[in-house]
All heavy atoms as TSV, in Angstrom:
chain	resi	resn	atom	element	x	y	z
A	1	MET	N	N	0.849	-1.175	0.000
A	1	MET	CA	C	0.000	0.000	0.000
A	1	MET	C	C	0.891	1.233	0.000
A	1	MET	O	O	1.859	1.304	0.724
A	1	MET	CB	C	-0.887	-0.007	1.253
A	1	MET	CG	C	-1.708	1.259	1.393
A	1	MET	SD	S	-2.450	1.502	3.010
A	1	MET	CE	C	-3.691	0.283	3.034
A	2	SER	N	N	0.564	2.206	-0.815
A	2	SER	CA	C	1.353	3.419	-0.833
A	2	SER	C	C	0.530	4.580	-0.320
A	2	SER	O	O	-0.679	4.619	-0.482
A	2	SER	CB	C	1.836	3.703	-2.249
A	2	SER	OG	O	0.723	3.955	-3.073
A	3	GLY	N	N	1.197	5.541	0.319
A	3	GLY	CA	C	0.500	6.704	0.833
A	3	GLY	C	C	-0.277	6.410	2.102
A	3	GLY	O	O	-0.169	5.346	2.701
A	4	ALA	N	N	-1.066	7.380	2.496
A	4	ALA	CA	C	-1.833	7.287	3.728
A	4	ALA	C	C	-3.069	6.415	3.542
A	4	ALA	O	O	-3.671	6.400	2.476
A	4	ALA	CB	C	-2.256	8.684	4.164
A	5	SER	N	N	-3.447	5.718	4.587
A	5	SER	CA	C	-4.685	4.946	4.570
A	5	SER	C	C	-5.862	5.903	4.437
A	5	SER	O	O	-5.848	6.989	5.017
A	5	SER	CB	C	-4.839	4.165	5.866
A	5	SER	OG	O	-3.811	3.224	5.999
A	6	THR	N	N	-6.849	5.487	3.687
A	6	THR	CA	C	-8.039	6.317	3.532
A	6	THR	C	C	-9.268	5.433	3.321
A	6	THR	O	O	-9.189	4.416	2.638
A	6	THR	CB	C	-7.899	7.310	2.362
A	6	THR	OG1	O	-9.098	8.086	2.273
A	6	THR	CG2	C	-7.635	6.621	1.059
A	7	PRO	N	N	-10.401	5.838	3.896
A	7	PRO	CA	C	-11.636	5.102	3.682
A	7	PRO	C	C	-12.428	5.647	2.490
A	7	PRO	O	O	-13.515	5.180	2.204
A	7	PRO	CB	C	-12.401	5.346	4.988
A	7	PRO	CG	C	-11.998	6.743	5.364
A	7	PRO	CD	C	-10.536	6.841	4.965
A	8	CYS	N	N	-11.892	6.635	1.802
A	8	CYS	CA	C	-12.615	7.300	0.713
A	8	CYS	C	C	-13.014	6.300	-0.365
A	8	CYS	O	O	-12.199	5.509	-0.834
A	8	CYS	CB	C	-11.765	8.409	0.110
A	8	CYS	SG	S	-12.636	9.332	-1.174
A	9	VAL	N	N	-14.287	6.362	-0.757
A	9	VAL	CA	C	-14.793	5.514	-1.834
A	9	VAL	C	C	-15.287	6.373	-3.003
A	9	VAL	O	O	-16.044	5.906	-3.843
A	9	VAL	CB	C	-15.911	4.556	-1.339
A	9	VAL	CG1	C	-15.363	3.556	-0.348
A	9	VAL	CG2	C	-17.070	5.338	-0.746
A	10	LYS	N	N	-14.859	7.628	-3.015
A	10	LYS	CA	C	-15.176	8.577	-4.097
A	10	LYS	C	C	-16.670	8.867	-4.226
A	10	LYS	O	O	-17.166	9.152	-5.304
A	10	LYS	CB	C	-14.629	8.079	-5.439
A	10	LYS	CG	C	-13.162	7.703	-5.416
A	10	LYS	CD	C	-12.281	8.914	-5.505
A	10	LYS	CE	C	-10.843	8.582	-5.789
A	10	LYS	NZ	N	-9.991	8.353	-4.672
A	11	ILE	N	N	-17.390	8.762	-3.112
A	11	ILE	CA	C	-18.788	9.193	-3.044
A	11	ILE	C	C	-18.806	10.299	-1.988
A	11	ILE	O	O	-19.083	10.053	-0.821
A	11	ILE	CB	C	-19.741	8.049	-2.643
A	11	ILE	CG1	C	-19.624	6.901	-3.630
A	11	ILE	CG2	C	-21.181	8.557	-2.532
A	11	ILE	CD1	C	-20.372	5.643	-3.222
A	12	CYS	N	N	-18.454	11.493	-2.408
A	12	CYS	CA	C	-18.235	12.596	-1.472
A	12	CYS	C	C	-19.467	13.491	-1.394
A	12	CYS	O	O	-19.561	14.509	-2.071
A	12	CYS	CB	C	-17.006	13.384	-1.896
A	12	CYS	SG	S	-15.541	12.355	-2.058
A	13	VAL	N	N	-20.426	13.049	-0.570
A	13	VAL	CA	C	-21.663	13.785	-0.364
A	13	VAL	C	C	-21.894	13.848	1.144
A	13	VAL	O	O	-21.936	12.807	1.803
A	13	VAL	CB	C	-22.858	13.081	-1.048
A	13	VAL	CG1	C	-24.157	13.817	-0.768
A	13	VAL	CG2	C	-22.616	12.945	-2.537
A	14	ILE	N	N	-22.026	15.057	1.675
A	14	ILE	CA	C	-22.263	15.210	3.105
A	14	ILE	C	C	-23.764	15.210	3.369
A	14	ILE	O	O	-24.507	16.029	2.819
A	14	ILE	CB	C	-21.626	16.512	3.644
A	14	ILE	CG1	C	-20.117	16.524	3.372
A	14	ILE	CG2	C	-21.921	16.680	5.137
A	14	ILE	CD1	C	-19.332	15.387	3.998
A	15	ASP	N	N	-24.202	14.283	4.215
A	15	ASP	CA	C	-25.605	14.191	4.593
A	15	ASP	C	C	-25.949	15.409	5.451
A	15	ASP	O	O	-25.276	15.662	6.452
A	15	ASP	CB	C	-25.843	12.897	5.379
A	15	ASP	CG	C	-27.291	12.730	5.761
A	15	ASP	OD1	O	-27.736	13.426	6.698
A	15	ASP	OD2	O	-27.978	11.901	5.152
A	16	PRO	N	N	-26.984	16.178	5.085
A	16	PRO	CA	C	-27.301	17.395	5.835
A	16	PRO	C	C	-27.806	17.132	7.250
A	16	PRO	O	O	-27.704	18.002	8.114
A	16	PRO	CB	C	-28.371	18.081	4.988
A	16	PRO	CG	C	-28.943	17.006	4.127
A	16	PRO	CD	C	-27.860	15.985	3.936
A	17	VAL	N	N	-28.320	15.940	7.496
A	17	VAL	CA	C	-28.842	15.618	8.826
A	17	VAL	C	C	-27.733	15.097	9.741
A	17	VAL	O	O	-27.525	15.606	10.837
A	17	VAL	CB	C	-29.998	14.590	8.723
A	17	VAL	CG1	C	-30.465	14.159	10.105
A	17	VAL	CG2	C	-31.142	15.165	7.912
A	18	THR	N	N	-27.017	14.081	9.286
A	18	THR	CA	C	-25.989	13.463	10.137
A	18	THR	C	C	-24.658	14.198	10.082
A	18	THR	O	O	-23.816	14.008	10.952
A	18	THR	CB	C	-25.736	12.006	9.721
A	18	THR	OG1	O	-25.177	11.992	8.391
A	18	THR	CG2	C	-27.005	11.173	9.784
A	19	LYS	N	N	-24.457	15.005	9.032
A	19	LYS	CA	C	-23.184	15.717	8.805
A	19	LYS	C	C	-22.034	14.756	8.531
A	19	LYS	O	O	-20.883	15.076	8.748
A	19	LYS	CB	C	-22.828	16.642	9.978
A	19	LYS	CG	C	-23.912	17.607	10.379
A	19	LYS	CD	C	-24.202	18.600	9.289
A	19	LYS	CE	C	-25.158	19.672	9.800
A	19	LYS	NZ	N	-26.012	20.209	8.797
A	20	LEU	N	N	-22.349	13.560	8.052
A	20	LEU	CA	C	-21.338	12.565	7.705
A	20	LEU	C	C	-21.292	12.393	6.195
A	20	LEU	O	O	-22.307	12.522	5.510
A	20	LEU	CB	C	-21.679	11.210	8.336
A	20	LEU	CG	C	-21.731	11.137	9.847
A	20	LEU	CD1	C	-22.215	9.754	10.283
A	20	LEU	CD2	C	-20.389	11.470	10.459
A	21	CYS	N	N	-20.122	12.059	5.688
A	21	CYS	CA	C	-19.985	11.732	4.279
A	21	CYS	C	C	-20.758	10.442	4.017
A	21	CYS	O	O	-20.584	9.453	4.747
A	21	CYS	CB	C	-18.515	11.560	3.912
A	21	CYS	SG	S	-18.276	10.979	2.220
A	22	GLU	N	N	-21.595	10.460	3.001
A	22	GLU	CA	C	-22.397	9.273	2.699
A	22	GLU	C	C	-21.553	8.126	2.180
A	22	GLU	O	O	-21.950	6.971	2.263
A	22	GLU	CB	C	-23.504	9.630	1.713
A	22	GLU	CG	C	-24.541	10.550	2.327
A	22	GLU	CD	C	-25.701	10.854	1.401
A	22	GLU	OE1	O	-25.791	10.267	0.311
A	22	GLU	OE2	O	-26.533	11.691	1.789
A	23	GLY	N	N	-20.388	8.421	1.639
A	23	GLY	CA	C	-19.520	7.366	1.117
A	23	GLY	C	C	-18.682	6.702	2.183
A	23	GLY	O	O	-18.641	5.477	2.280
A	24	CYS	N	N	-17.998	7.499	2.997
A	24	CYS	CA	C	-17.036	6.916	3.938
A	24	CYS	C	C	-17.426	7.050	5.408
A	24	CYS	O	O	-16.879	6.349	6.243
A	24	CYS	CB	C	-15.651	7.526	3.728
A	24	CYS	SG	S	-15.523	9.267	4.200
A	25	GLY	N	N	-18.327	7.968	5.734
A	25	GLY	CA	C	-18.764	8.119	7.120
A	25	GLY	C	C	-17.978	9.128	7.933
A	25	GLY	O	O	-18.264	9.321	9.105
A	26	ARG	N	N	-16.987	9.770	7.306
A	26	ARG	CA	C	-16.219	10.762	8.056
A	26	ARG	C	C	-16.966	12.087	8.138
A	26	ARG	O	O	-17.814	12.395	7.312
A	26	ARG	CB	C	-14.863	11.017	7.394
A	26	ARG	CG	C	-13.935	9.845	7.462
A	26	ARG	CD	C	-12.616	10.142	6.795
A	26	ARG	NE	N	-12.800	10.264	5.345
A	26	ARG	CZ	C	-11.864	10.665	4.504
A	26	ARG	NH1	N	-10.665	11.017	4.937
A	26	ARG	NH2	N	-12.101	10.723	3.215
A	27	THR	N	N	-16.604	12.877	9.150
A	27	THR	CA	C	-17.130	14.232	9.277
A	27	THR	C	C	-16.303	15.159	8.389
A	27	THR	O	O	-15.196	14.813	7.957
A	27	THR	CB	C	-17.026	14.734	10.728
A	27	THR	OG1	O	-15.635	14.848	11.072
A	27	THR	CG2	C	-17.741	13.811	11.705
A	28	LEU	N	N	-16.813	16.352	8.142
A	28	LEU	CA	C	-16.053	17.332	7.366
A	28	LEU	C	C	-14.732	17.667	8.043
A	28	LEU	O	O	-13.709	17.828	7.379
A	28	LEU	CB	C	-16.870	18.608	7.173
A	28	LEU	CG	C	-17.906	18.566	6.061
A	28	LEU	CD1	C	-18.752	19.843	6.068
A	28	LEU	CD2	C	-17.262	18.381	4.709
A	29	THR	N	N	-14.738	17.759	9.367
A	29	THR	CA	C	-13.508	18.049	10.105
A	29	THR	C	C	-12.485	16.942	9.909
A	29	THR	O	O	-11.307	17.202	9.676
A	29	THR	CB	C	-13.810	18.245	11.605
A	29	THR	OG1	O	-14.740	19.330	11.743
A	29	THR	CG2	C	-12.552	18.541	12.395
A	30	GLU	N	N	-12.933	15.695	9.994
A	30	GLU	CA	C	-12.015	14.571	9.784
A	30	GLU	C	C	-11.454	14.584	8.368
A	30	GLU	O	O	-10.257	14.363	8.168
A	30	GLU	CB	C	-12.730	13.248	10.059
A	30	GLU	CG	C	-13.019	13.032	11.525
A	30	GLU	CD	C	-13.980	11.890	11.795
A	30	GLU	OE1	O	-14.706	11.450	10.875
A	30	GLU	OE2	O	-14.010	11.432	12.955
A	31	ILE	N	N	-12.307	14.859	7.399
A	31	ILE	CA	C	-11.852	14.899	6.003
A	31	ILE	C	C	-10.816	16.010	5.828
A	31	ILE	O	O	-9.773	15.799	5.205
A	31	ILE	CB	C	-13.051	15.090	5.054
A	31	ILE	CG1	C	-13.953	13.845	5.086
A	31	ILE	CG2	C	-12.585	15.402	3.629
A	31	ILE	CD1	C	-15.308	14.031	4.441
A	32	ALA	N	N	-11.094	17.178	6.386
A	32	ALA	CA	C	-10.189	18.318	6.246
A	32	ALA	C	C	-8.835	18.061	6.904
A	32	ALA	O	O	-7.799	18.475	6.389
A	32	ALA	CB	C	-10.832	19.567	6.829
A	33	ARG	N	N	-8.824	17.367	8.018
A	33	ARG	CA	C	-7.591	17.131	8.777
A	33	ARG	C	C	-6.860	15.860	8.348
A	33	ARG	O	O	-5.753	15.597	8.819
A	33	ARG	CB	C	-7.923	17.014	10.272
A	33	ARG	CG	C	-8.427	18.291	10.894
A	33	ARG	CD	C	-8.675	18.155	12.400
A	33	ARG	NE	N	-7.486	17.659	13.058
A	33	ARG	CZ	C	-7.479	16.668	13.956
A	33	ARG	NH1	N	-8.585	16.081	14.315
A	33	ARG	NH2	N	-6.356	16.277	14.520
A	34	TRP	N	N	-7.465	15.047	7.501
A	34	TRP	CA	C	-6.975	13.707	7.190
A	34	TRP	C	C	-5.484	13.672	6.861
A	34	TRP	O	O	-4.745	12.838	7.368
A	34	TRP	CB	C	-7.792	13.088	6.061
A	34	TRP	CG	C	-7.677	11.607	6.031
A	34	TRP	CD1	C	-6.972	10.850	5.151
A	34	TRP	CD2	C	-8.269	10.684	6.948
A	34	TRP	NE1	N	-7.100	9.519	5.452
A	34	TRP	CE2	C	-7.895	9.394	6.558
A	34	TRP	CE3	C	-9.085	10.836	8.066
A	34	TRP	CZ2	C	-8.306	8.254	7.243
A	34	TRP	CZ3	C	-9.498	9.713	8.741
A	34	TRP	CH2	C	-9.110	8.444	8.335
A	35	GLY	N	N	-5.035	14.549	6.021
A	35	GLY	CA	C	-3.639	14.551	5.596
A	35	GLY	C	C	-2.658	14.914	6.694
A	35	GLY	O	O	-1.469	14.613	6.596
A	36	ARG	N	N	-3.141	15.539	7.758
A	36	ARG	CA	C	-2.280	15.934	8.876
A	36	ARG	C	C	-2.330	14.950	10.043
A	36	ARG	O	O	-1.590	15.097	11.006
A	36	ARG	CB	C	-2.668	17.332	9.366
A	36	ARG	CG	C	-2.428	18.403	8.307
A	36	ARG	CD	C	-2.656	19.808	8.827
A	36	ARG	NE	N	-3.966	20.029	9.409
A	36	ARG	CZ	C	-5.057	20.392	8.740
A	36	ARG	NH1	N	-4.999	20.559	7.447
A	36	ARG	NH2	N	-6.199	20.587	9.359
A	37	LEU	N	N	-3.216	13.953	9.961
A	37	LEU	CA	C	-3.322	12.966	11.033
A	37	LEU	C	C	-2.215	11.930	10.907
A	37	LEU	O	O	-1.754	11.627	9.807
A	37	LEU	CB	C	-4.677	12.252	10.969
A	37	LEU	CG	C	-5.919	13.102	11.192
A	37	LEU	CD1	C	-7.166	12.257	10.964
A	37	LEU	CD2	C	-5.937	13.719	12.576
A	38	SER	N	N	-1.853	11.355	12.046
A	38	SER	CA	C	-0.891	10.248	12.007
A	38	SER	C	C	-1.607	9.008	11.474
A	38	SER	O	O	-2.842	8.940	11.461
A	38	SER	CB	C	-0.358	9.962	13.407
A	38	SER	OG	O	-1.381	9.401	14.224
A	39	GLU	N	N	-0.835	8.039	11.052
A	39	GLU	CA	C	-1.430	6.785	10.576
A	39	GLU	C	C	-2.265	6.142	11.683
A	39	GLU	O	O	-3.356	5.627	11.432
A	39	GLU	CB	C	-0.343	5.835	10.082
A	39	GLU	CG	C	-0.877	4.538	9.503
A	39	GLU	CD	C	-1.641	4.680	8.188
A	39	GLU	OE1	O	-1.765	5.797	7.642
A	39	GLU	OE2	O	-2.129	3.644	7.700
A	40	ALA	N	N	-1.802	6.196	12.917
A	40	ALA	CA	C	-2.556	5.619	14.037
A	40	ALA	C	C	-3.896	6.335	14.218
A	40	ALA	O	O	-4.924	5.685	14.464
A	40	ALA	CB	C	-1.735	5.698	15.320
A	41	GLU	N	N	-3.903	7.654	14.081
A	41	GLU	CA	C	-5.153	8.404	14.201
A	41	GLU	C	C	-6.103	8.052	13.062
A	41	GLU	O	O	-7.312	7.866	13.281
A	41	GLU	CB	C	-4.874	9.910	14.194
A	41	GLU	CG	C	-4.186	10.392	15.450
A	41	GLU	CD	C	-3.683	11.822	15.339
A	41	GLU	OE1	O	-3.100	12.186	14.282
A	41	GLU	OE2	O	-3.874	12.576	16.306
A	42	ARG	N	N	-5.572	7.935	11.844
A	42	ARG	CA	C	-6.415	7.551	10.700
A	42	ARG	C	C	-7.012	6.160	10.908
A	42	ARG	O	O	-8.200	5.944	10.673
A	42	ARG	CB	C	-5.604	7.593	9.402
A	42	ARG	CG	C	-5.275	8.999	8.940
A	42	ARG	CD	C	-4.697	9.000	7.543
A	42	ARG	NE	N	-3.382	8.404	7.489
A	42	ARG	CZ	C	-2.239	9.056	7.559
A	42	ARG	NH1	N	-2.238	10.360	7.672
A	42	ARG	NH2	N	-1.099	8.428	7.499
A	43	LEU	N	N	-6.194	5.225	11.352
A	43	LEU	CA	C	-6.685	3.859	11.561
A	43	LEU	C	C	-7.747	3.805	12.655
A	43	LEU	O	O	-8.712	3.040	12.552
A	43	LEU	CB	C	-5.522	2.923	11.878
A	43	LEU	CG	C	-4.558	2.679	10.709
A	43	LEU	CD1	C	-3.346	1.870	11.184
A	43	LEU	CD2	C	-5.239	2.005	9.541
A	44	ALA	N	N	-7.593	4.618	13.707
A	44	ALA	CA	C	-8.591	4.654	14.782
A	44	ALA	C	C	-9.923	5.178	14.254
A	44	ALA	O	O	-10.989	4.622	14.572
A	44	ALA	CB	C	-8.086	5.516	15.938
A	45	ILE	N	N	-9.889	6.211	13.451
A	45	ILE	CA	C	-11.121	6.743	12.862
A	45	ILE	C	C	-11.732	5.706	11.927
A	45	ILE	O	O	-12.942	5.450	11.971
A	45	ILE	CB	C	-10.852	8.065	12.123
A	45	ILE	CG1	C	-10.497	9.160	13.136
A	45	ILE	CG2	C	-12.064	8.477	11.276
A	45	ILE	CD1	C	-9.955	10.440	12.509
A	46	MET	N	N	-10.895	5.092	11.097
A	46	MET	CA	C	-11.396	4.099	10.150
A	46	MET	C	C	-12.050	2.919	10.865
A	46	MET	O	O	-13.039	2.359	10.378
A	46	MET	CB	C	-10.271	3.624	9.237
A	46	MET	CG	C	-9.866	4.691	8.232
A	46	MET	SD	S	-8.405	4.292	7.269
A	46	MET	CE	C	-8.935	2.851	6.387
A	47	ALA	N	N	-11.551	2.566	12.038
A	47	ALA	CA	C	-12.130	1.458	12.801
A	47	ALA	C	C	-13.542	1.799	13.277
A	47	ALA	O	O	-14.381	0.910	13.437
A	47	ALA	CB	C	-11.236	1.118	13.990
A	48	ALA	N	N	-13.821	3.076	13.496
A	48	ALA	CA	C	-15.133	3.508	13.986
A	48	ALA	C	C	-16.150	3.706	12.859
A	48	ALA	O	O	-17.354	3.766	13.123
A	48	ALA	CB	C	-14.983	4.810	14.771
A	49	LEU	N	N	-15.705	3.790	11.626
A	49	LEU	CA	C	-16.603	4.136	10.521
A	49	LEU	C	C	-17.691	3.103	10.237
A	49	LEU	O	O	-18.836	3.500	9.987
A	49	LEU	CB	C	-15.799	4.430	9.260
A	49	LEU	CG	C	-14.893	5.665	9.354
A	49	LEU	CD1	C	-14.112	5.834	8.047
A	49	LEU	CD2	C	-15.659	6.915	9.695
A	50	PRO	N	N	-17.426	1.801	10.257
A	50	PRO	CA	C	-18.514	0.853	9.977
A	50	PRO	C	C	-19.706	1.016	10.929
A	50	PRO	O	O	-20.863	1.024	10.491
A	50	PRO	CB	C	-17.847	-0.517	10.136
A	50	PRO	CG	C	-16.416	-0.255	9.801
A	50	PRO	CD	C	-16.137	1.115	10.382
A	51	LYS	N	N	-19.439	1.179	12.208
A	51	LYS	CA	C	-20.531	1.363	13.173
A	51	LYS	C	C	-21.231	2.693	12.933
A	51	LYS	O	O	-22.456	2.783	12.985
A	51	LYS	CB	C	-20.013	1.292	14.607
A	51	LYS	CG	C	-21.137	1.449	15.630
A	51	LYS	CD	C	-20.658	1.325	17.032
A	51	LYS	CE	C	-21.731	1.382	18.072
A	51	LYS	NZ	N	-22.887	2.187	17.837
A	52	ARG	N	N	-20.453	3.719	12.658
A	52	ARG	CA	C	-21.013	5.041	12.398
A	52	ARG	C	C	-21.962	4.988	11.196
A	52	ARG	O	O	-23.073	5.522	11.251
A	52	ARG	CB	C	-19.857	6.006	12.105
A	52	ARG	CG	C	-20.203	7.451	12.188
A	52	ARG	CD	C	-19.028	8.323	11.804
A	52	ARG	NE	N	-18.018	8.414	12.827
A	52	ARG	CZ	C	-16.899	9.125	12.712
A	52	ARG	NH1	N	-16.652	9.798	11.606
A	52	ARG	NH2	N	-16.028	9.156	13.680
A	53	LEU	N	N	-21.546	4.332	10.131
A	53	LEU	CA	C	-22.402	4.216	8.948
A	53	LEU	C	C	-23.625	3.351	9.221
A	53	LEU	O	O	-24.715	3.650	8.756
A	53	LEU	CB	C	-21.601	3.658	7.768
A	53	LEU	CG	C	-20.600	4.622	7.150
A	53	LEU	CD1	C	-19.670	3.891	6.183
A	53	LEU	CD2	C	-21.301	5.773	6.459
A	54	ALA	N	N	-23.451	2.285	9.985
A	54	ALA	CA	C	-24.584	1.408	10.317
A	54	ALA	C	C	-25.592	2.139	11.195
A	54	ALA	O	O	-26.797	2.019	10.984
A	54	ALA	CB	C	-24.080	0.149	11.031
A	55	ASP	N	N	-25.099	2.913	12.161
A	55	ASP	CA	C	-26.001	3.677	13.041
A	55	ASP	C	C	-26.787	4.719	12.254
A	55	ASP	O	O	-27.943	4.986	12.574
A	55	ASP	CB	C	-25.208	4.378	14.150
A	55	ASP	CG	C	-24.671	3.410	15.198
A	55	ASP	OD1	O	-25.076	2.223	15.193
A	55	ASP	OD2	O	-23.831	3.847	16.006
A	56	ARG	N	N	-26.178	5.261	11.231
A	56	ARG	CA	C	-26.836	6.266	10.398
A	56	ARG	C	C	-28.026	5.650	9.673
A	56	ARG	O	O	-29.026	6.317	9.436
A	56	ARG	CB	C	-25.809	6.803	9.392
A	56	ARG	CG	C	-26.363	7.850	8.456
A	56	ARG	CD	C	-25.423	8.092	7.331
A	56	ARG	NE	N	-25.423	6.879	6.506
A	56	ARG	CZ	C	-24.784	6.756	5.374
A	56	ARG	NH1	N	-24.054	7.727	4.927
A	56	ARG	NH2	N	-24.836	5.650	4.689
A	57	GLN	N	N	-27.950	4.393	9.340
A	57	GLN	CA	C	-29.005	3.716	8.582
A	57	GLN	C	C	-30.161	3.272	9.472
A	57	GLN	O	O	-31.217	2.917	8.976
A	57	GLN	CB	C	-28.428	2.491	7.884
A	57	GLN	CG	C	-27.203	2.815	7.083
A	57	GLN	CD	C	-27.407	2.676	5.602
A	57	GLN	OE1	O	-28.183	1.867	5.159
A	57	GLN	NE2	N	-26.687	3.469	4.846
A	58	SER	N	N	-29.964	3.284	10.789
A	58	SER	CA	C	-31.012	2.819	11.717
A	58	SER	C	C	-32.153	3.793	11.829
A	58	SER	O	O	-32.023	4.955	11.738
A	58	SER	CB	C	-30.427	2.606	13.105
A	58	SER	OG	O	-29.351	1.718	13.067
């Protein structure tokens, strides 16, 4: 793998209700800071995304 880990799936639409990206589940703040986060911070956020996306669908 080259470069930083990313959950981006190229569906960059922010849900107006949840304020989460509909593609990856990140917040706008997380997306904006992504390149400045450490790999450990990125992996921690990525670990939380499946639950975040699942909770959004409930």
